[in-house]
VOTI-672670 format. One record per atom (N, C-alpha, C, CB): residue in one letter; atom name; x, z, y. Coordinates in nm, 4 decimals. Glycine has a CB too. Layout:
% residues N
{atom "A","CA",{X,Z,Y}}
...
This chain:
% residues 65
{atom "M","N",{-5.0018,11.0397,5.3496}}
{atom "M","CA",{-4.8948,11.1359,5.3297}}
{atom "M","C",{-4.9272,11.2179,5.2049}}
{atom "M","CB",{-4.8769,11.2278,5.4552}}
{atom "R","N",{-4.8392,11.2138,5.1098}}
{atom "R","CA",{-4.8584,11.2887,4.9867}}
{atom "R","C",{-4.7243,11.3442,4.9433}}
{atom "R","CB",{-4.9211,11.2003,4.8756}}
{atom "G","N",{-4.7150,11.4756,4.9360}}
{atom "G","CA",{-4.5922,11.5393,4.8936}}
{atom "G","C",{-4.6062,11.5951,4.7538}}
{atom "G","CB",{-4.5529,11.6487,4.9903}}
{atom "K","N",{-4.4941,11.6413,4.7002}}
{atom "K","CA",{-4.4937,11.7045,4.5688}}
{atom "K","C",{-4.3962,11.8220,4.5734}}
{atom "K","CB",{-4.4544,11.6021,4.4559}}
{atom "P","N",{-4.4057,11.9121,4.4761}}
{atom "P","CA",{-4.3135,12.0261,4.4765}}
{atom "P","C",{-4.1682,11.9805,4.4865}}
{atom "P","CB",{-4.3329,12.1104,4.3503}}
{atom "G","N",{-4.0945,12.0475,4.5725}}
{atom "G","CA",{-3.9544,12.0136,4.5974}}
{atom "G","C",{-3.9355,11.9360,4.7263}}
{atom "G","CB",{-3.8993,11.9339,4.4822}}
{atom "D","N",{-4.0415,11.8662,4.7722}}
{atom "D","CA",{-4.0349,11.7958,4.9003}}
{atom "D","C",{-4.0401,11.8974,5.0135}}
{atom "D","CB",{-4.1506,11.6926,4.9136}}
{atom "R","N",{-4.0107,11.8497,5.1356}}
{atom "R","CA",{-4.0173,11.9360,5.2531}}
{atom "R","C",{-4.1320,11.8925,5.3422}}
{atom "R","CB",{-3.8844,11.9335,5.3311}}
{atom "L","N",{-4.2049,11.9909,5.3930}}
{atom "L","CA",{-4.3091,11.9666,5.4914}}
{atom "L","C",{-4.2501,11.9991,5.6273}}
{atom "L","CB",{-4.4381,12.0517,5.4625}}
{atom "V","N",{-4.2579,11.9032,5.7190}}
{atom "V","CA",{-4.2034,11.9204,5.8535}}
{atom "V","C",{-4.3195,11.9164,5.9519}}
{atom "V","CB",{-4.0967,11.8100,5.8871}}
{atom "I","N",{-4.3317,12.0212,6.0322}}
{atom "I","CA",{-4.4344,12.0266,6.1360}}
{atom "I","C",{-4.3636,12.0184,6.2700}}
{atom "I","CB",{-4.5217,12.1571,6.1252}}
{atom "M","N",{-4.3960,11.9142,6.3450}}
{atom "M","CA",{-4.3310,11.8882,6.4729}}
{atom "M","C",{-4.3721,11.9924,6.5773}}
{atom "M","CB",{-4.3654,11.7470,6.5223}}
{atom "G","N",{-4.2834,12.0163,6.6749}}
{atom "G","CA",{-4.3148,12.1064,6.7857}}
{atom "G","C",{-4.4264,12.0491,6.8718}}
{atom "G","CB",{-4.1901,12.1323,6.8712}}
{atom "H","N",{-4.5064,12.1360,6.9302}}
{atom "H","CA",{-4.6197,12.0922,7.0109}}
{atom "H","C",{-4.5889,12.0869,7.1601}}
{atom "H","CB",{-4.7363,12.1830,6.9875}}
{atom "R","N",{-4.4825,12.1526,7.2017}}
{atom "R","CA",{-4.4462,12.1586,7.3433}}
{atom "R","C",{-4.2991,12.1218,7.3601}}
{atom "R","CB",{-4.4743,12.2997,7.4017}}
{atom "V","N",{-4.2614,12.0834,7.4786}}
{atom "V","CA",{-4.1223,12.0511,7.5079}}
{atom "V","C",{-4.0361,12.1742,7.4781}}
{atom "V","CB",{-4.1052,12.0050,7.6565}}
{atom "G","N",{-3.9308,12.1543,7.4026}}
{atom "G","CA",{-3.8392,12.2633,7.3699}}
{atom "G","C",{-3.8771,12.3402,7.2447}}
{atom "G","CB",{-3.8316,12.3577,7.4841}}
{atom "E","N",{-3.9966,12.3179,7.1928}}
{atom "E","CA",{-4.0391,12.3868,7.0717}}
{atom "E","C",{-3.9791,12.3133,6.9510}}
{atom "E","CB",{-4.1961,12.3934,7.0622}}
{atom "V","N",{-3.9147,12.3873,6.8626}}
{atom "V","CA",{-3.8475,12.3253,6.7482}}
{atom "V","C",{-3.9471,12.2953,6.6366}}
{atom "V","CB",{-3.7351,12.4163,6.6958}}
{atom "E","N",{-3.9087,12.2007,6.5523}}
{atom "E","CA",{-3.9915,12.1694,6.4371}}
{atom "E","C",{-3.9726,12.2768,6.3308}}
{atom "E","CB",{-3.9573,12.0295,6.3808}}
{atom "R","N",{-4.0731,12.2902,6.2447}}
{atom "R","CA",{-4.0663,12.3856,6.1333}}
{atom "R","C",{-4.0555,12.3065,6.0045}}
{atom "R","CB",{-4.1913,12.4806,6.1306}}
{atom "K","N",{-3.9640,12.3493,5.9165}}
{atom "K","CA",{-3.9461,12.2835,5.7871}}
{atom "K","C",{-3.9605,12.3873,5.6772}}
{atom "K","CB",{-3.8077,12.2124,5.7783}}
{atom "G","N",{-4.0399,12.3516,5.5757}}
{atom "G","CA",{-4.0573,12.4403,5.4624}}
{atom "G","C",{-4.0620,12.3615,5.3324}}
{atom "G","CB",{-4.1839,12.5230,5.4787}}
{atom "E","N",{-4.0314,12.4285,5.2227}}
{atom "E","CA",{-4.0321,12.3644,5.0916}}
{atom "E","C",{-4.1707,12.3713,5.0295}}
{atom "E","CB",{-3.9291,12.4299,4.9990}}
{atom "I","N",{-4.2189,12.2576,4.9810}}
{atom "I","CA",{-4.3485,12.2534,4.9143}}
{atom "I","C",{-4.3322,12.3100,4.7738}}
{atom "I","CB",{-4.4055,12.1081,4.9100}}
{atom "L","N",{-4.4137,12.4118,4.7425}}
{atom "L","CA",{-4.4090,12.4748,4.6115}}
{atom "L","C",{-4.5210,12.4268,4.5203}}
{atom "L","CB",{-4.4161,12.6246,4.6262}}
{atom "E","N",{-4.6366,12.3967,4.5799}}
{atom "E","CA",{-4.7543,12.3582,4.5022}}
{atom "E","C",{-4.8427,12.2677,4.5873}}
{atom "E","CB",{-4.8334,12.4837,4.4543}}
{atom "V","N",{-4.9141,12.1771,4.5213}}
{atom "V","CA",{-5.0044,12.0848,4.5903}}
{atom "V","C",{-5.1424,12.0980,4.5285}}
{atom "V","CB",{-4.9531,11.9372,4.5819}}
{atom "R","N",{-5.2444,12.1091,4.6127}}
{atom "R","CA",{-5.3830,12.1114,4.5661}}
{atom "R","C",{-5.4625,12.0067,4.6424}}
{atom "R","CB",{-5.4461,12.2525,4.5840}}
{atom "D","N",{-5.5388,11.9308,4.5682}}
{atom "D","CA",{-5.6227,11.8261,4.6261}}
{atom "D","C",{-5.7659,11.8561,4.5839}}
{atom "D","CB",{-5.5774,11.6815,4.5797}}
{atom "E","N",{-5.8410,11.9180,4.6733}}
{atom "E","CA",{-5.9783,11.9579,4.6440}}
{atom "E","C",{-6.0708,11.9004,4.7491}}
{atom "E","CB",{-5.9916,12.1116,4.6381}}
{atom "H","N",{-6.1762,11.8333,4.7043}}
{atom "H","CA",{-6.2777,11.7787,4.7944}}
{atom "H","C",{-6.2142,11.6871,4.8988}}
{atom "H","CB",{-6.3546,11.8923,4.8636}}
{atom "D","N",{-6.1184,11.6036,4.8551}}
{atom "D","CA",{-6.0496,11.5078,4.9422}}
{atom "D","C",{-5.9692,11.5736,5.0533}}
{atom "D","CB",{-6.1494,11.4141,5.0028}}
{atom "Q","N",{-5.9302,11.6989,5.0339}}
{atom "Q","CA",{-5.8439,11.7683,5.1298}}
{atom "Q","C",{-5.7183,11.8150,5.0568}}
{atom "Q","CB",{-5.9185,11.8895,5.1964}}
{atom "I","N",{-5.6038,11.7697,5.1054}}
{atom "I","CA",{-5.4771,11.8099,5.0444}}
{atom "I","C",{-5.4249,11.9324,5.1176}}
{atom "I","CB",{-5.3725,11.6938,5.0484}}
{atom "R","N",{-5.3812,12.0287,5.0393}}
{atom "R","CA",{-5.3155,12.1456,5.1002}}
{atom "R","C",{-5.1903,12.1758,5.0195}}
{atom "R","CB",{-5.4115,12.2710,5.1047}}
{atom "Y","N",{-5.0951,12.2350,5.0887}}
{atom "Y","CA",{-4.9650,12.2632,5.0294}}
{atom "Y","C",{-4.9337,12.4117,5.0402}}
{atom "Y","CB",{-4.8548,12.1799,5.0975}}
{atom "L","N",{-4.8817,12.4670,4.9305}}
{atom "L","CA",{-4.8238,12.6003,4.9360}}
{atom "L","C",{-4.6789,12.5796,4.9757}}
{atom "L","CB",{-4.8377,12.6783,4.7981}}
{atom "V","N",{-4.6403,12.6377,5.0897}}
{atom "V","CA",{-4.5088,12.6128,5.1483}}
{atom "V","C",{-4.4317,12.7438,5.1620}}
{atom "V","CB",{-4.5226,12.5437,5.2857}}
{atom "R","N",{-4.3018,12.7383,5.1285}}
{atom "R","CA",{-4.2121,12.8523,5.1534}}
{atom "R","C",{-4.1291,12.8168,5.2755}}
{atom "R","CB",{-4.1198,12.8846,5.0279}}
{atom "W","N",{-4.1414,12.9003,5.3789}}
{atom "W","CA",{-4.0683,12.8792,5.5040}}
{atom "W","C",{-3.9312,12.9455,5.4949}}
{atom "W","CB",{-4.1482,12.9351,5.6251}}
{atom "P","N",{-3.8372,12.9096,5.5817}}
{atom "P","CA",{-3.7004,12.9636,5.5746}}
{atom "P","C",{-3.6919,13.1163,5.5771}}
{atom "P","CB",{-3.6202,12.9095,5.6881}}
{atom "D","N",{-3.7895,13.1828,5.6387}}
{atom "D","CA",{-3.7851,13.3290,5.6432}}
{atom "D","C",{-3.8384,13.3937,5.5152}}
{atom "D","CB",{-3.8646,13.3789,5.7621}}
{atom "G","N",{-3.8760,13.3095,5.4152}}
{atom "G","CA",{-3.9251,13.3609,5.2879}}
{atom "G","C",{-4.0769,13.3713,5.2792}}
{atom "G","CB",{-3.8658,13.4947,5.2628}}
{atom "H","N",{-4.1439,13.3584,5.3920}}
{atom "H","CA",{-4.2903,13.3642,5.3948}}
{atom "H","C",{-4.3480,13.2432,5.3219}}
{atom "H","CB",{-4.3428,13.3699,5.5409}}
{atom "E","N",{-4.4537,13.2639,5.2431}}
{atom "E","CA",{-4.5232,13.1559,5.1750}}
{atom "E","C",{-4.6675,13.1533,5.2215}}
{atom "E","CB",{-4.5151,13.1722,5.0214}}
{atom "G","N",{-4.7211,13.0335,5.2398}}
{atom "G","CA",{-4.8600,13.0224,5.2822}}
{atom "G","C",{-4.9131,12.8822,5.2602}}
{atom "G","CB",{-4.8740,13.0609,5.4283}}
{atom "W","N",{-5.0469,12.8718,5.2570}}
{atom "W","CA",{-5.1135,12.7431,5.2394}}
{atom "W","C",{-5.1242,12.6719,5.3731}}
{atom "W","CB",{-5.2532,12.7614,5.1769}}
{atom "V","N",{-5.0985,12.5406,5.3715}}
{atom "V","CA",{-5.1022,12.4589,5.4922}}
{atom "V","C",{-5.1900,12.3369,5.4661}}
{atom "V","CB",{-4.9586,12.4162,5.5356}}
{atom "F","N",{-5.2847,12.3119,5.5566}}
{atom "F","CA",{-5.3602,12.1878,5.5601}}
{atom "F","C",{-5.2932,12.1027,5.6678}}
{atom "F","CB",{-5.5156,12.2121,5.5898}}
{atom "P","N",{-5.2084,12.0066,5.6303}}
{atom "P","CA",{-5.1307,11.9351,5.7311}}
{atom "P","C",{-5.2165,11.8491,5.8224}}
{atom "P","CB",{-5.0277,11.8493,5.6643}}
{atom "G","N",{-5.1769,11.8444,5.9487}}
{atom "G","CA",{-5.2442,11.7618,6.0478}}
{atom "G","C",{-5.1574,11.6429,6.0849}}
{atom "G","CB",{-5.2786,11.8438,6.1723}}
{atom "S","N",{-5.1916,11.5800,6.1951}}
{atom "S","CA",{-5.1190,11.4609,6.2398}}
{atom "S","C",{-4.9778,11.4930,6.2882}}
{atom "S","CB",{-5.1959,11.3922,6.3506}}
{atom "D","N",{-4.9485,11.6213,6.3072}}
{atom "D","CA",{-4.8158,11.6626,6.3527}}
{atom "D","C",{-4.7206,11.6916,6.2369}}
{atom "D","CB",{-4.8275,11.7851,6.4406}}
{atom "A","N",{-4.7632,11.6616,6.1135}}
{atom "A","CA",{-4.6830,11.6936,5.9957}}
{atom "A","C",{-4.6350,11.5657,5.9262}}
{atom "A","CB",{-4.7641,11.7804,5.8977}}
{atom "V","N",{-4.5138,11.5733,5.8721}}
{atom "V","CA",{-4.4587,11.4640,5.7918}}
{atom "V","C",{-4.3955,11.5239,5.6661}}
{atom "V","CB",{-4.3535,11.3802,5.8737}}
{atom "I","N",{-4.3809,11.4394,5.5640}}
{atom "I","CA",{-4.3192,11.4817,5.4389}}
{atom "I","C",{-4.1801,11.4198,5.4298}}
{atom "I","CB",{-4.4067,11.4411,5.3163}}
{atom "E","N",{-4.0815,11.5029,5.3978}}
{atom "E","CA",{-3.9474,11.4539,5.3656}}
{atom "E","C",{-3.9358,11.4635,5.2144}}
{atom "E","CB",{-3.8326,11.5366,5.4399}}
{atom "H","N",{-3.9335,11.3484,5.1485}}
{atom "H","CA",{-3.9290,11.3470,5.0024}}
{atom "H","C",{-3.7909,11.3872,4.9534}}
{atom "H","CB",{-3.9665,11.2082,4.9482}}
{atom "K","N",{-3.7915,11.4618,4.8446}}
{atom "K","CA",{-3.6665,11.5057,4.7823}}
{atom "K","C",{-3.5909,11.3840,4.7329}}
{atom "K","CB",{-3.6932,11.6049,4.6656}}
{atom "K","N",{-3.4643,11.3771,4.7648}}
{atom "K","CA",{-3.3829,11.2625,4.7234}}
{atom "K","C",{-3.3475,11.2761,4.5762}}
{atom "K","CB",{-3.2543,11.2513,4.8096}}
{atom "K","N",{-3.3554,11.1638,4.5068}}
{atom "K","CA",{-3.3186,11.1617,4.3644}}
{atom "K","C",{-3.1683,11.1573,4.3537}}
{atom "K","CB",{-3.3824,11.0406,4.2901}}
{atom "K","N",{-3.1162,11.2290,4.2543}}
{atom "K","CA",{-2.9720,11.2290,4.2312}}
{atom "K","C",{-2.9311,11.0980,4.1645}}
{atom "K","CB",{-2.9299,11.3503,4.1441}}
{atom "A","N",{-2.8186,11.0466,4.2089}}
{atom "A","CA",{-2.7663,10.9229,4.1500}}
{atom "A","C",{-2.7134,10.9509,4.0105}}
{atom "A","CB",{-2.6551,10.8618,4.2386}}
{atom "S","N",{-2.7382,10.8617,3.9165}}
{atom "S","CA",{-2.6923,10.8800,3.7791}}
{atom "S","C",{-2.5507,10.8307,3.7601}}
{atom "S","CB",{-2.7843,10.8088,3.6831}}
């Protein structure tokens, strides 16, 4: 899983009824074989995330020419 700025990071809910969280990736850092993402969440909060197995990347769709 490798995202880039503009993609969305989706973290699945951990319990029944818990909704998934989606945020926009602003920055990507790959240090010591660990990828982390600076993510802006819908409430405007920004923070670094080390994604786990509960996370997926939704790649930004390219515009048709």
